[in-house]
N, C-alpha and C positions, 0 to 999 in steps of 0.2 A: 505494499498498499505505502506512494507516494504521501510525503507530509503537508498536513494543513493546514495553514494558521491558525485557531480559535481567534484573533484578534485581528487588526489592520496588516493586509500582505500583500506588496506589489513588487514585480521583477519587471526590469528590462531588459531585452536581449541587444547585444552586441551591434550597432550600426553606428559605425566609426564616420564621423564626419570630422573630427580632430585628426587631421593627419599628421601633427607635430607631436601625437601622442608619443614616446618612447618606450612605454611599455605598452600597449596595447595588451587584452585578452588575459586581463587578469580578472579572477572570479571576487566580486565586492559585497561582503554583506554589511548593509548601514541598518544601527538600532536608534533612531529618533522619531519622539511622539508626534511633536510639531507633523502635521500631511503639509502643507505646503512646502516646509525646507526639503523634508525626505526627498519630495519628487522631483523637485529642483538638482539636489543632489544627484539623484538617480538617474536622472534626461543629462544631465552636465556627464557624467563619468559612461551612460552608453553611448554615447555620441564621442565619445574618447577611446572608446573600443572596449570596452568593457565588458563583461557579466557582470548584472546587478541587480540584488535582491534587496527589499527594503522592510523592514520590521518595526514594530511600537512599542516592545516587552522586552524588559528582560527573561520572562517564564518561556516567550516564543522565539526568544534570540536560541536558548538553551535547549530547547527540542529540536532546531535547525540545527543547529550545531552536531547535534546525536543522531541526525536522520541518517540512517545509510544512503537512503535516493539521491540527496540532494549534492551537490557540488559542494565539495570542502573548501570554504573562501582561502584564499591569500591574504586578504586583510581587511580586517573589519574596523568599523569607523564607529562610534561607540559613544551615543550622549551620556553626558554625566545625571542627570536630572528625568530619571524615566517613571512613569504611572506606579510601578511596581518596585522601586527601587532605587539605589546609587548604581552607576555601571564601577564605577571607582572599586566598590566592595568584588567584582566578580573579576577583578585585575588576577590578584592569584591563583583561582581556580584554572581560569585559562589559559596563563601562563602553564600550569602543571601540566594540565589535560592536551592542552597543542601549544607544545612549545615553539610550530615555527609557523604560529600565526602573527604576519602586521599587525601590530594594533593602534589606532590612530584614537585619541579621546578628544571629544568637544565637551568643550568647556563653556558657559555666560563667564566666569571668573573664577579664579583659583590663588588662594595664594600660594607663594615658594614653596614653603613646607610641604603644603599637598601637591604640590608637580616632582616634587622631589621624592614622596612617598610613591608617588605614582609610579612614575621611572624606575623606580627598583622594584615594584609591585610586578611591570613586566608590561606597560605602556611604552612604544614606540616614540609617539609624536604626540604634544596638548597643541591644539589649535583650538583660537579664543573667537566665540559664535559673536558676533555674524561672521563666518570666516568669509575672504574673496574667492570666488573656483577658481583663478586663477593658483592663489596661494597653496588652496587643495589640490589639487593638481600637481604643482610642483612637489607636494608631501610625498603624494602618493609615487610621483617617478624615484625619488631619493630610495625611498622606502623600496619600492619594485627593485632596483638596482645592487640593494641590498638580497631581498629575494633570490634574484639571480644570480649573485655571488654564491648564496651559501646550498642552491640547490649544485654549485659546479662547483663546491666544495670536493675534495681528495680527503678517502678516508684518512683519520687522526696517524702519526706515522706511532712507533711502538712506544716513544718516549714521552707523550703524554697521558695528560690522568684523562679517560674516559666515561661518561656515563653513559649504561643501559637503559634506559625507562621501561624496553619490554621486560629482561628478567629482572628487576628490582637491586641491581648488582653498577657496579663499581671495576673501571679493567685500571691497572695501577701501572706504570712505567714497566713495559718488558713484557706485559702480557696476564700477568698474575690477575684474577677474580676476586673482588670481595663483595661477600655477601651482605643486604644491607635489611633494616627492620625497614616498615613504610615509613615511617616518622622517620629515620634516621635517612632516610631517602628521601624524604619530602623536603628535609632541611637541607640537606646537600641541595636537592636540584635547585629551592629557594636562592641557595647561598650563590649557585654558580650564575643562575641568569644573571645577574649581578657583581660582575666580578672586578676587583678591586675598589668597591662602594659598599660604604655599611650599612647592612641592612636592617632597619628596626628589630627590638625581641617583639615587638606589637605584631609585627609582620608575619614574622617565622613563627610564632603562635599561631596567627590565620594559616598558613597555611598548610597545618597541621588539624586543623578543623576545630578548634578552640576559642575560646570569648577573649581576650588579652586584658580581660576586667578579672576575669577567672580564675584564668590557668597559674597556679605555682609556678613563679620564676624558678626556682630551685629543681624541677622536673628539667625544664629549658639546657640548663648550666649542666647537668647529672648527661643528657642527650649529645650536647656538644662534647664533649668530655669524655664520653664512649664516639664518638665519633672521629675526633683525635685518632684515639687510639689505636679504632680501625685501618687508618686511612696514613697509621708509621708504620708498613710494613717491616720489617729487617731487610738490612741492605737498597732502599732502597727511599728516594728523595722526600719526607711525608708530603701531602698535601695539604698545606697550611690554612688552617682557618684562625685568627685574629680576633681577639676582641678589641670593639672598639666603646672607649671606656665611655657611660651615659647613652651611649647608643643603642648595642647589639653586638653583631659580630659579621666581620668580611673574611671573604677569601679570595685570599694573595694568590693563590695559584693559579696557572691557565686549567680551565676543564674542560674537552668537550662535550657538548650532549649529542649522543646518537643520532642522524638527522639534522644536527646544526654545525655551523664552523666552530673550530676551537675560539672558546671567548676568554679573551686577555686582556 
């Protein structure tokens, strides 16, 4: 059975009129509840040669992404303020489940700390509404170049650390496989998605499915300690996870996530 939206859902087939588009034929999903603006974005992107689907709820976004009958989107354009929730709150789960997805956040206004948090949680770009269509097009072109580069990225050399999402393992330099628990894997994946950037403790707790205000911080410290021990095998340079005083933790070792380029 094909997916059917329970609320407003529209699609635009590819109809490239803008011949200058450098990366046509991407699959783009727009989640924006303001209908007129959503349709304007869809028309512009369809004219640029992309296949575009528009939704207006987080719930229908999740249904669409999980539907086996749909094209997997290359890029998600996500509004922050939606009728059934905050788009920013979905970033950790989106990045964990779809690590190769390009994510552009649309927002009316957001402070510096919120932008930093959004970027460390998995967003690629922030655009302030009302965004000019030419700026959106340039942003998607830049993100498209990164997606093409990632798709052509060769397999990681043996000297790199590599996360293997399908098996919940991490491959150490030299090829040794280290088994991780679900919690250990989620934390390492979250840290690896933000190389050399401190990841706040609350973001790590969120990646574990917990609530920052209710989660015992000692549990996170124990988990990090256990993870450091596992990632320091004998005879191999350890994968470095450092404490970021007053913030959280930071991964300072390049890590390849299977399907993505090496994050350095």
